[in-house]
LOVEXVO-480819 format. One record per residue (C-alpha): residue in one letter; residue number from 1; x, y, z. Coordinates in nm, 3 decimals. Each point is the difference from the previous one (the first is absolute). Layout:
BEGIN
A, NUM, X, Y, Z $
...
// end
This chain:
BEGIN
M, 1, 11.564, 6.357, 13.746 $
G, 2, 0.071, 0.310, -0.134 $
L, 3, -0.149, 0.343, -0.158 $
R, 4, -0.252, -0.057, -0.308 $
T, 5, -0.219, 0.233, -0.145 $
T, 6, -0.355, 0.013, -0.177 $
H, 7, -0.276, 0.269, -0.105 $
A, 8, -0.354, 0.162, 0.062 $
V, 9, -0.144, 0.334, -0.106 $
A, 10, -0.091, 0.269, 0.246 $
L, 11, -0.321, 0.202, -0.113 $
F, 12, -0.102, 0.356, 0.017 $
G, 13, -0.301, 0.062, -0.134 $
V, 14, 0.045, -0.186, -0.346 $
D, 15, 0.325, 0.076, -0.012 $
G, 16, 0.231, -0.315, 0.125 $
V, 17, 0.367, 0.030, 0.074 $
L, 18, 0.215, -0.325, -0.005 $
V, 19, 0.147, -0.132, 0.333 $
E, 20, 0.289, -0.205, 0.059 $
I, 21, -0.051, -0.241, 0.292 $
E, 22, 0.356, -0.087, 0.137 $
A, 23, -0.006, -0.318, 0.255 $
D, 24, 0.304, -0.031, 0.200 $
V, 25, 0.019, -0.322, 0.252 $
R, 26, 0.280, -0.056, 0.191 $
S, 27, 0.115, -0.285, 0.220 $
G, 28, 0.051, 0.118, 0.378 $
G, 29, -0.186, 0.251, 0.205 $
L, 30, -0.360, -0.027, 0.113 $
P, 31, -0.268, -0.114, -0.210 $
G, 32, -0.225, 0.266, -0.124 $
V, 33, -0.110, 0.220, -0.280 $
Q, 34, 0.032, 0.364, -0.108 $
L, 35, -0.159, 0.191, -0.221 $
L, 36, 0.162, 0.270, -0.154 $
G, 37, -0.099, 0.291, -0.251 $
L, 38, -0.326, 0.218, 0.125 $
P, 39, -0.256, -0.267, 0.020 $
D, 40, -0.350, 0.043, 0.153 $
A, 41, -0.183, -0.194, 0.222 $
A, 42, -0.130, -0.242, -0.207 $
L, 43, 0.350, -0.076, -0.168 $
Q, 44, 0.140, -0.006, 0.329 $
E, 45, -0.238, -0.300, 0.070 $
S, 46, 0.095, -0.191, -0.250 $
K, 47, 0.299, -0.137, 0.157 $
N, 48, -0.214, -0.212, 0.210 $
R, 49, -0.212, -0.093, -0.361 $
V, 50, 0.319, -0.074, -0.165 $
R, 51, 0.132, -0.232, 0.296 $
A, 52, -0.351, -0.196, 0.045 $
A, 53, -0.035, -0.036, -0.412 $
I, 54, 0.340, -0.131, -0.046 $
T, 55, -0.003, -0.258, 0.314 $
N, 56, -0.351, -0.074, -0.112 $
S, 57, 0.132, -0.075, -0.370 $
G, 58, 0.220, -0.315, 0.131 $
E, 59, 0.299, 0.255, -0.013 $
S, 60, 0.233, 0.058, 0.322 $
W, 61, 0.037, 0.374, 0.167 $
P, 62, 0.384, 0.110, 0.034 $
Q, 63, 0.076, -0.082, 0.380 $
S, 64, 0.217, 0.338, -0.039 $
H, 65, -0.043, 0.389, -0.062 $
V, 66, -0.170, 0.105, -0.307 $
T, 67, 0.026, 0.362, -0.162 $
L, 68, -0.269, 0.126, -0.265 $
A, 69, 0.078, 0.315, -0.144 $
L, 70, -0.221, 0.183, -0.278 $
S, 71, 0.188, 0.272, -0.180 $
P, 72, -0.047, 0.275, -0.118 $
A, 73, -0.001, 0.022, 0.417 $
A, 74, -0.152, 0.363, -0.044 $
L, 75, -0.274, -0.128, -0.157 $
P, 76, -0.335, -0.065, 0.217 $
K, 77, -0.087, -0.390, -0.058 $
T, 78, -0.355, -0.043, 0.079 $
G, 79, -0.256, -0.330, -0.026 $
T, 80, 0.037, -0.374, -0.028 $
S, 81, 0.111, -0.035, -0.350 $
F, 82, 0.341, -0.096, 0.122 $
D, 83, -0.012, -0.299, 0.177 $
T, 84, 0.088, -0.288, -0.314 $
A, 85, 0.266, 0.240, -0.064 $
L, 86, 0.138, -0.014, 0.336 $
A, 87, -0.045, -0.364, 0.028 $
V, 88, 0.156, -0.051, -0.262 $
A, 89, 0.310, 0.179, 0.050 $
V, 90, 0.022, -0.163, 0.364 $
L, 91, -0.002, -0.361, -0.167 $
A, 92, 0.260, 0.096, -0.276 $
A, 93, 0.230, 0.191, 0.305 $
T, 94, 0.006, -0.338, 0.188 $
E, 95, 0.047, -0.185, -0.326 $
W, 96, -0.293, -0.223, 0.001 $
I, 97, -0.124, 0.131, -0.340 $
P, 98, 0.245, 0.073, -0.281 $
Y, 99, 0.043, 0.386, -0.092 $
A, 100, 0.031, -0.051, -0.343 $
P, 101, -0.380, -0.021, -0.120 $
L, 102, -0.022, 0.339, 0.238 $
E, 103, 0.199, 0.206, -0.216 $
G, 104, -0.200, 0.265, -0.185 $
T, 105, -0.345, -0.135, 0.158 $
V, 106, -0.208, 0.232, 0.231 $
F, 107, -0.250, -0.167, 0.244 $
F, 108, -0.336, 0.118, 0.072 $
G, 109, -0.260, -0.111, 0.323 $
E, 110, -0.099, -0.038, 0.324 $
L, 111, 0.043, -0.351, 0.196 $
A, 112, -0.212, -0.164, 0.212 $
L, 113, 0.153, -0.182, 0.310 $
D, 114, -0.059, -0.350, -0.172 $
G, 115, 0.185, 0.152, -0.303 $
R, 116, -0.275, 0.104, -0.250 $
V, 117, 0.069, 0.246, -0.200 $
R, 118, -0.262, 0.283, 0.016 $
T, 119, -0.086, 0.275, -0.301 $
V, 120, 0.082, 0.359, 0.082 $
A, 121, -0.172, 0.319, -0.095 $
G, 122, 0.236, 0.184, -0.282 $
L, 123, 0.113, -0.275, -0.172 $
L, 124, 0.003, 0.149, -0.344 $
P, 125, 0.194, 0.332, 0.055 $
G, 126, 0.251, -0.204, 0.224 $
L, 127, 0.036, -0.243, -0.337 $
L, 128, -0.001, 0.325, -0.223 $
A, 129, 0.258, 0.148, 0.259 $
A, 130, 0.214, -0.346, -0.020 $
A, 131, 0.007, -0.025, -0.351 $
E, 132, 0.123, 0.380, -0.033 $
G, 133, 0.252, -0.091, 0.249 $
G, 134, 0.162, -0.265, -0.244 $
M, 135, -0.141, -0.336, 0.183 $
R, 136, -0.016, -0.254, -0.253 $
R, 137, -0.243, -0.225, 0.228 $
A, 138, -0.286, 0.017, 0.280 $
V, 139, -0.105, -0.217, 0.234 $
V, 140, -0.367, 0.085, 0.090 $
P, 141, -0.296, -0.161, 0.222 $
A, 142, -0.178, -0.225, -0.237 $
A, 143, -0.331, 0.155, 0.064 $
G, 144, 0.168, 0.313, -0.146 $
L, 145, 0.089, -0.127, -0.361 $
A, 146, -0.311, 0.112, -0.163 $
E, 147, 0.103, 0.357, 0.121 $
A, 148, 0.356, -0.044, -0.105 $
R, 149, -0.005, -0.098, -0.310 $
S, 150, -0.084, 0.336, -0.124 $
V, 151, 0.324, 0.113, 0.045 $
P, 152, 0.263, -0.046, -0.291 $
G, 153, 0.366, -0.057, -0.010 $
I, 154, 0.026, -0.223, 0.285 $
E, 155, -0.055, -0.399, 0.051 $
V, 156, -0.241, -0.063, 0.298 $
L, 157, -0.034, -0.309, 0.182 $
G, 158, -0.268, -0.093, 0.275 $
A, 159, 0.046, -0.138, 0.325 $
E, 160, -0.246, -0.137, 0.239 $
S, 161, 0.197, -0.065, 0.334 $
L, 162, 0.356, 0.062, 0.097 $
G, 163, 0.111, -0.369, -0.055 $
E, 164, -0.097, 0.023, -0.410 $
V, 165, 0.249, 0.271, 0.011 $
V, 166, 0.299, -0.208, 0.185 $
S, 167, -0.073, -0.287, -0.253 $
W, 168, 0.018, 0.250, -0.300 $
A, 169, 0.323, 0.108, 0.149 $
R, 170, 0.130, -0.328, 0.029 $
G, 171, -0.132, -0.118, -0.356 $
E, 172, -0.191, -0.234, 0.185 $
G, 173, -0.307, 0.190, -0.129 $
D, 174, -0.154, 0.202, -0.229 $
L, 175, -0.229, 0.308, 0.093 $
H, 176, -0.331, 0.134, -0.131 $
Q, 177, 0.014, 0.143, -0.376 $
C, 178, -0.156, 0.323, -0.072 $
P, 179, -0.287, -0.070, -0.236 $
A, 180, 0.119, 0.014, -0.378 $
D, 181, -0.342, 0.203, -0.130 $
G, 182, 0.132, 0.347, 0.094 $
P, 183, -0.193, 0.268, 0.227 $
R, 184, -0.304, -0.100, 0.061 $
E, 185, -0.284, 0.263, -0.032 $
A, 186, -0.293, 0.115, 0.233 $
A, 187, -0.278, -0.208, -0.138 $
E, 188, -0.271, 0.204, -0.175 $
D, 189, -0.313, 0.049, 0.201 $
V, 190, -0.266, -0.109, -0.209 $
T, 191, -0.264, 0.210, 0.206 $
E, 192, 0.174, 0.285, -0.127 $
E, 193, -0.210, 0.357, 0.104 $
D, 194, -0.130, 0.165, -0.310 $
L, 195, -0.017, 0.321, -0.043 $
A, 196, -0.360, -0.092, -0.197 $
D, 197, -0.152, -0.090, 0.351 $
V, 198, 0.004, 0.376, 0.110 $
R, 199, -0.331, 0.181, -0.091 $
G, 200, -0.025, 0.350, -0.067 $
Q, 201, 0.263, 0.242, 0.123 $
P, 202, 0.157, 0.108, -0.366 $
E, 203, 0.212, 0.310, 0.175 $
A, 204, 0.177, -0.278, 0.219 $
R, 205, 0.007, -0.242, -0.275 $
R, 206, 0.185, 0.253, -0.207 $
A, 207, 0.237, 0.135, 0.279 $
L, 208, 0.101, -0.383, 0.068 $
E, 209, 0.074, -0.048, -0.351 $
I, 210, 0.230, 0.333, -0.001 $
A, 211, 0.186, -0.119, 0.329 $
A, 212, 0.071, -0.367, -0.144 $
A, 213, 0.135, 0.212, -0.345 $
G, 214, 0.217, 0.206, 0.208 $
G, 215, 0.073, -0.105, 0.332 $
H, 216, -0.175, 0.266, 0.158 $
H, 217, -0.152, 0.019, 0.362 $
L, 218, -0.364, 0.020, 0.068 $
L, 219, -0.252, 0.107, 0.254 $
M, 220, -0.366, -0.104, 0.008 $
I, 221, -0.291, 0.160, 0.211 $
G, 222, -0.343, -0.142, 0.008 $
P, 223, -0.228, -0.140, 0.254 $
P, 224, -0.022, -0.399, 0.071 $
G, 225, -0.080, -0.193, -0.275 $
T, 226, 0.117, 0.177, -0.267 $
G, 227, 0.238, -0.238, -0.182 $
K, 228, 0.321, 0.171, 0.175 $
T, 229, 0.146, -0.323, 0.140 $
M, 230, -0.126, -0.201, -0.316 $
L, 231, 0.215, 0.261, -0.245 $
A, 232, 0.304, 0.012, 0.231 $
R, 233, 0.048, -0.374, 0.010 $
R, 234, -0.058, -0.009, -0.438 $
L, 235, 0.321, 0.215, -0.045 $
C, 236, 0.217, -0.223, 0.044 $
G, 237, -0.167, -0.210, -0.301 $
L, 238, 0.042, 0.296, -0.231 $
L, 239, 0.382, 0.009, 0.111 $
P, 240, 0.265, -0.216, -0.255 $
E, 241, 0.179, -0.317, 0.101 $
L, 242, 0.310, 0.121, 0.184 $
S, 243, 0.332, -0.031, -0.124 $
A, 244, 0.267, -0.278, 0.066 $
E, 245, 0.226, 0.259, 0.166 $
E, 246, -0.318, 0.137, 0.184 $
A, 247, -0.165, -0.353, 0.087 $
L, 248, 0.351, -0.050, 0.145 $
E, 249, 0.049, 0.289, 0.237 $
T, 250, -0.398, -0.020, 0.075 $
T, 251, -0.007, -0.375, 0.127 $
A, 252, 0.381, 0.075, 0.176 $
I, 253, -0.220, 0.261, 0.196 $
H, 254, -0.256, -0.249, 0.056 $
S, 255, 0.224, -0.291, 0.146 $
V, 256, 0.155, 0.262, 0.261 $
A, 257, -0.359, 0.064, 0.080 $
G, 258, -0.082, -0.377, 0.036 $
V, 259, -0.307, 0.037, -0.189 $
L, 260, 0.100, -0.197, -0.352 $
P, 261, -0.281, -0.168, -0.152 $
E, 262, 0.008, -0.415, 0.045 $
G, 263, 0.252, -0.162, -0.166 $
G, 264, 0.237, 0.326, 0.004 $
A, 265, -0.153, 0.084, -0.331 $
L, 266, 0.157, 0.308, -0.180 $
V, 267, -0.214, 0.316, 0.021 $
R, 268, -0.115, 0.069, -0.372 $
S, 269, -0.277, 0.202, 0.076 $
A, 270, -0.064, 0.344, 0.136 $
P, 271, -0.015, -0.034, 0.403 $
F, 272, -0.311, 0.136, 0.185 $
V, 273, 0.039, 0.064, 0.345 $
A, 274, -0.269, 0.171, 0.195 $
P, 275, 0.075, 0.084, 0.408 $
H, 276, -0.248, 0.051, 0.258 $
H, 277, -0.070, 0.305, 0.134 $
S, 278, 0.129, -0.129, 0.320 $
V, 279, 0.320, -0.085, -0.105 $
S, 280, 0.328, 0.167, 0.150 $
V, 281, 0.241, 0.214, -0.149 $
S, 282, 0.285, -0.229, 0.014 $
G, 283, -0.301, -0.272, -0.220 $
L, 284, -0.056, 0.247, -0.228 $
I, 285, 0.338, 0.113, -0.081 $
G, 286, 0.224, -0.228, 0.166 $
G, 287, 0.212, -0.093, 0.293 $
G, 288, -0.034, -0.190, 0.326 $
T, 289, 0.236, -0.108, 0.278 $
G, 290, 0.293, -0.196, -0.120 $
L, 291, 0.014, -0.064, -0.416 $
A, 292, -0.204, 0.267, -0.103 $
R, 293, -0.237, -0.155, -0.233 $
P, 294, -0.196, 0.159, -0.323 $
G, 295, -0.331, 0.203, 0.062 $
A, 296, -0.296, -0.012, -0.232 $
V, 297, 0.166, 0.272, -0.185 $
S, 298, 0.271, -0.224, -0.127 $
R, 299, -0.203, -0.327, -0.034 $
A, 300, -0.206, 0.186, -0.284 $
H, 301, 0.293, 0.135, -0.194 $
R, 302, -0.060, -0.002, -0.376 $
G, 303, -0.373, -0.045, 0.142 $
V, 304, -0.274, 0.175, 0.158 $
L, 305, -0.073, 0.131, 0.347 $
F, 306, -0.333, 0.001, 0.111 $
V, 307, -0.064, 0.210, 0.275 $
D, 308, -0.372, -0.009, 0.107 $
E, 309, -0.175, 0.201, 0.233 $
A, 310, 0.291, 0.227, -0.054 $
C, 311, -0.111, 0.298, 0.267 $
E, 312, -0.030, -0.297, 0.260 $
F, 313, 0.348, -0.054, -0.036 $
G, 314, 0.153, 0.260, 0.215 $
A, 315, 0.228, 0.308, -0.087 $
Q, 316, 0.321, -0.210, 0.094 $
R, 317, -0.066, -0.284, -0.220 $
L, 318, -0.102, 0.201, -0.270 $
E, 319, 0.273, 0.248, 0.004 $
S, 320, 0.240, -0.255, -0.020 $
L, 321, -0.068, -0.124, -0.311 $
R, 322, 0.134, 0.338, -0.165 $
T, 323, 0.368, -0.066, -0.026 $
A, 324, -0.065, -0.360, -0.150 $
L, 325, -0.228, 0.174, -0.263 $
E, 326, 0.293, 0.235, -0.092 $
E, 327, 0.295, -0.208, 0.015 $
G, 328, -0.147, -0.327, -0.095 $
E, 329, 0.158, -0.149, 0.293 $
V, 330, -0.019, -0.052, 0.346 $
R, 331, 0.317, 0.088, 0.254 $
I, 332, -0.007, -0.154, 0.367 $
S, 333, 0.295, 0.113, 0.199 $
R, 334, 0.148, -0.237, 0.286 $
K, 335, 0.285, 0.081, 0.227 $
D, 336, 0.213, -0.216, -0.201 $
G, 337, -0.076, 0.135, -0.309 $
T, 338, -0.311, 0.043, -0.253 $
L, 339, -0.196, -0.248, -0.192 $
R, 340, -0.162, 0.093, -0.325 $
Y, 341, -0.281, -0.146, -0.144 $
P, 342, -0.160, 0.103, -0.338 $
A, 343, -0.350, 0.127, -0.009 $
R, 344, -0.100, 0.110, -0.325 $
F, 345, -0.429, -0.074, -0.007 $
Q, 346, -0.255, 0.173, -0.124 $
L, 347, -0.238, 0.172, 0.266 $
V, 348, -0.385, -0.044, 0.002 $
L, 349, -0.129, 0.167, 0.261 $
A, 350, -0.393, -0.057, 0.116 $
T, 351, -0.215, 0.173, 0.240 $
N, 352, -0.361, 0.099, 0.104 $
P, 353, -0.062, 0.350, -0.015 $
C, 354, -0.114, 0.008, 0.350 $
P, 355, 0.001, -0.201, 0.350 $
C, 356, -0.361, -0.103, -0.019 $
A, 357, 0.050, -0.118, -0.369 $
P, 358, -0.340, -0.043, -0.095 $
A, 359, -0.106, -0.189, -0.347 $
R, 360, -0.200, 0.321, -0.115 $
E, 361, 0.163, 0.371, 0.067 $
L, 362, -0.326, 0.086, 0.024 $
D, 363, 0.005, -0.195, 0.338 $
C, 364, 0.276, 0.159, 0.168 $
R, 365, 0.001, 0.105, 0.351 $
C, 366, 0.344, 0.198, 0.026 $
T, 367, 0.025, 0.359, -0.006 $
S, 368, 0.194, 0.162, -0.231 $
Q, 369, 0.272, 0.088, 0.193 $
A, 370, 0.012, -0.405, 0.122 $
R, 371, 0.056, -0.111, -0.393 $
R, 372, 0.258, 0.254, -0.036 $
R, 373, 0.152, -0.102, 0.323 $
Y, 374, 0.009, -0.407, -0.106 $
L, 375, 0.164, 0.108, -0.328 $
N, 376, 0.257, 0.218, 0.087 $
K, 377, 0.144, -0.314, 0.144 $
L, 378, 0.129, -0.024, -0.350 $
S, 379, 0.275, 0.243, 0.043 $
G, 380, 0.086, 0.260, -0.305 $
P, 381, 0.369, -0.125, -0.051 $
L, 382, -0.151, -0.329, -0.034 $
L, 383, -0.294, 0.097, -0.204 $
D, 384, 0.250, 0.185, -0.226 $
R, 385, 0.146, -0.347, -0.072 $
T, 386, -0.296, -0.137, -0.138 $
D, 387, -0.047, 0.077, -0.376 $
L, 388, -0.374, -0.120, -0.068 $
R, 389, -0.287, 0.084, 0.242 $
V, 390, -0.341, -0.159, -0.071 $
R, 391, -0.318, 0.036, 0.190 $
M, 392, -0.229, -0.314, -0.026 $
R, 393, -0.335, 0.015, 0.008 $
P, 394, -0.284, -0.241, 0.118 $
V, 395, -0.115, -0.273, -0.252 $
T, 396, -0.329, 0.043, -0.142 $
T, 397, -0.216, -0.288, -0.151 $
G, 398, 0.054, 0.146, -0.315 $
D, 399, 0.407, -0.045, 0.038 $
L, 400, -0.075, -0.375, 0.045 $
V, 401, -0.310, -0.072, -0.230 $
S, 402, 0.088, 0.250, -0.331 $
G, 403, 0.250, 0.045, -0.273 $
G, 404, 0.248, -0.285, -0.132 $
E, 405, 0.189, -0.182, 0.146 $
P, 406, 0.359, 0.170, 0.196 $
E, 407, 0.306, -0.023, -0.152 $
T, 408, 0.203, -0.303, 0.113 $
S, 409, 0.378, 0.019, 0.142 $
A, 410, 0.146, -0.166, -0.305 $
R, 411, -0.134, 0.296, -0.198 $
V, 412, 0.080, 0.275, 0.236 $
R, 413, 0.364, -0.186, 0.041 $
A, 414, 0.036, 0.020, -0.334 $
R, 415, -0.035, 0.322, -0.037 $
V, 416, 0.239, 0.049, 0.330 $
S, 417, 0.273, -0.202, -0.171 $
R, 418, 0.017, 0.213, -0.300 $
A, 419, 0.030, 0.315, 0.183 $
R, 420, 0.246, -0.126, 0.250 $
E, 421, 0.242, -0.143, -0.324 $
A, 422, -0.046, 0.368, -0.153 $
A, 423, 0.129, 0.159, 0.346 $
A, 424, 0.254, -0.264, 0.043 $
H, 425, 0.159, 0.063, -0.343 $
R, 426, -0.035, 0.362, 0.035 $
W, 427, 0.204, -0.025, 0.348 $
R, 428, 0.237, -0.305, -0.055 $
E, 429, 0.308, 0.223, -0.029 $
Y, 430, -0.064, 0.126, 0.362 $
G, 431, -0.068, -0.334, 0.138 $
W, 432, -0.359, 0.051, 0.061 $
R, 433, -0.285, -0.178, -0.059 $
T, 434, -0.342, 0.187, 0.086 $
N, 435, -0.103, 0.364, -0.033 $
S, 436, -0.023, 0.029, 0.412 $
E, 437, 0.381, -0.072, 0.011 $
V, 438, 0.126, 0.351, -0.184 $
P, 439, 0.116, 0.257, 0.188 $
G, 440, -0.109, 0.326, -0.042 $
P, 441, 0.269, 0.200, -0.129 $
K, 442, 0.001, -0.253, -0.305 $
L, 443, -0.362, 0.101, -0.056 $
R, 444, 0.073, 0.395, 0.032 $
G, 445, 0.324, -0.066, -0.208 $
E, 446, 0.067, -0.231, -0.266 $
F, 447, -0.350, -0.118, -0.043 $
A, 448, -0.150, 0.349, 0.065 $
L, 449, -0.368, 0.000, -0.149 $
P, 450, -0.104, 0.359, -0.201 $
G, 451, -0.172, 0.273, 0.239 $
T, 452, -0.313, -0.025, -0.165 $
T, 453, 0.031, -0.372, 0.094 $
T, 454, 0.037, 0.062, 0.395 $
A, 455, -0.178, 0.334, 0.018 $
L, 456, -0.243, -0.150, 0.255 $
V, 457, 0.285, -0.168, 0.238 $
D, 458, 0.215, 0.354, -0.055 $
R, 459, -0.297, 0.177, 0.139 $
G, 460, -0.061, -0.218, 0.283 $
L, 461, 0.343, 0.050, 0.098 $
D, 462, -0.024, 0.367, -0.015 $
T, 463, -0.304, -0.001, 0.192 $
G, 464, 0.149, -0.232, 0.282 $
A, 465, -0.279, -0.259, -0.115 $
L, 466, 0.286, -0.250, -0.089 $
T, 467, 0.330, -0.086, 0.171 $
A, 468, 0.274, -0.042, -0.207 $
R, 469, 0.002, -0.380, 0.110 $
G, 470, -0.411, 0.035, -0.085 $
A, 471, 0.105, 0.153, -0.333 $
D, 472, 0.282, -0.306, -0.133 $
R, 473, -0.269, -0.234, 0.138 $
C, 474, -0.205, 0.161, -0.289 $
L, 475, 0.189, -0.014, -0.283 $
R, 476, 0.103, -0.368, 0.089 $
V, 477, -0.356, -0.087, -0.008 $
A, 478, -0.076, 0.205, -0.334 $
W, 479, 0.308, -0.237, -0.171 $
T, 480, -0.201, -0.291, 0.139 $
L, 481, -0.324, 0.144, -0.180 $
S, 482, 0.183, 0.047, -0.322 $
D, 483, 0.189, -0.336, 0.008 $
L, 484, -0.336, -0.158, 0.045 $
E, 485, -0.162, 0.199, -0.329 $
G, 486, 0.313, -0.075, -0.214 $
A, 487, 0.119, 0.345, 0.006 $
E, 488, 0.362, 0.115, -0.015 $
R, 489, -0.044, 0.261, 0.207 $
P, 490, -0.280, 0.129, 0.258 $
E, 491, -0.206, 0.295, -0.137 $
A, 492, -0.193, 0.227, 0.205 $
E, 493, -0.322, -0.253, 0.072 $
H, 494, 0.251, -0.221, 0.131 $
V, 495, 0.104, 0.228, 0.286 $
A, 496, -0.301, 0.118, 0.017 $
A, 497, -0.148, -0.326, 0.112 $
A, 498, 0.344, -0.085, 0.212 $
L, 499, -0.102, 0.333, 0.183 $
Q, 500, -0.382, -0.081, 0.031 $
F, 501, 0.062, -0.363, 0.169 $
R, 502, 0.254, 0.218, 0.257 $
E, 503, -0.254, 0.273, 0.082 $
R, 504, -0.277, -0.184, 0.118 $
P, 505, -0.058, 0.141, 0.376 $
V, 506, 0.076, -0.258, 0.240 $
V, 507, -0.165, 0.179, 0.304 $
// end
């Protein structure tokens, strides 16, 4: 009996920290277990789970004092993913299993009382942190192998029970191998929603294309049944597939949130998240008791956050979006530190024009004051961050039966792809991918347009009709319009069109 060490990973947001677990088993003294290193309540309970799992796996629990220390000691540890590493450390310290196979190995998994190894949330970011920390091998729950195969640079083995881990360490059996076919991608939906399904609304369709091409935020105002939700759901179909780096980052967030697709497939398509208007602030932004979980804004990272019935969300929830919109990430403060979750998403707001929400404006029973009060729930600072504003009109019989076939998502996506490639080429040395990411000083400095081109925006600034932020957003949309037309730089008509999308009255 003596001192042995194993490794696990502690998660803080999507960032992982390698944790060293020391097990000290000494003869003499009163039998008992002491857990050190700022464990939370769930981790404190692991002492009983680990003891039961070891004895129910046919091994003996030491009849002496066991000290388990998790370091860095000043770092708070949360959750149940340390169970397997703790059990293996105890077995190695009591010399029930050899230590050599454990060197350079990190362990993940919650233990059931009968020794089964259960999967845990955040497996993917934990493995990424382990690989970055120099670990050569990882033992994970067998149910998490599909998720684990997305991580390069580390050997991954799967275990269904603690008994399998013990047999493997003794050289008496093998663990499950990670599938050799590489990271599996989420299967494409054969019933993909197509833009051709939307009849009428040419202005809104154009705004959706611009939003997709430049990564711009969009506001749609109109009565029920005009296609606001249909259009919003089709925005993801116009966006390009995520890059390998973006896919890993997005999948890591979904892993921590516990919302990965069946089989742990790598998220390759832009996610679409539509929270209900009754969602709490922590459900929207992230948080909760114990280990703060990603909110809707982080689950929509690299995708679309659709806020339907926006005026029903309440001021506190809507205003909480502002920081994420500007910074592209969410910081959640806790007494022991601050968690960070990426949150670079496209915001699509949709709302009815009034509380009674009739199909036709002529049937509205609301007073002008009531309409104004309703739409004023969308604050000025939030509206200032929306690049495109569209008024939706009721669909007529003519929209449904006349005219040619509407453009499909594939045709629009091709134009969006060309525009995004042009923008990415222009901004590549600065690390930006879309026009929406370009800071205002860069647009007004090195990439400043002639005064004759920006005359309308300048006039809006001088008269107070535009804020400085609003002017910058108009310029970003103008660059996107020029990219869609294949122009080298925006002209006056592009700036005028961008300003027209922004100047539409909301109230």
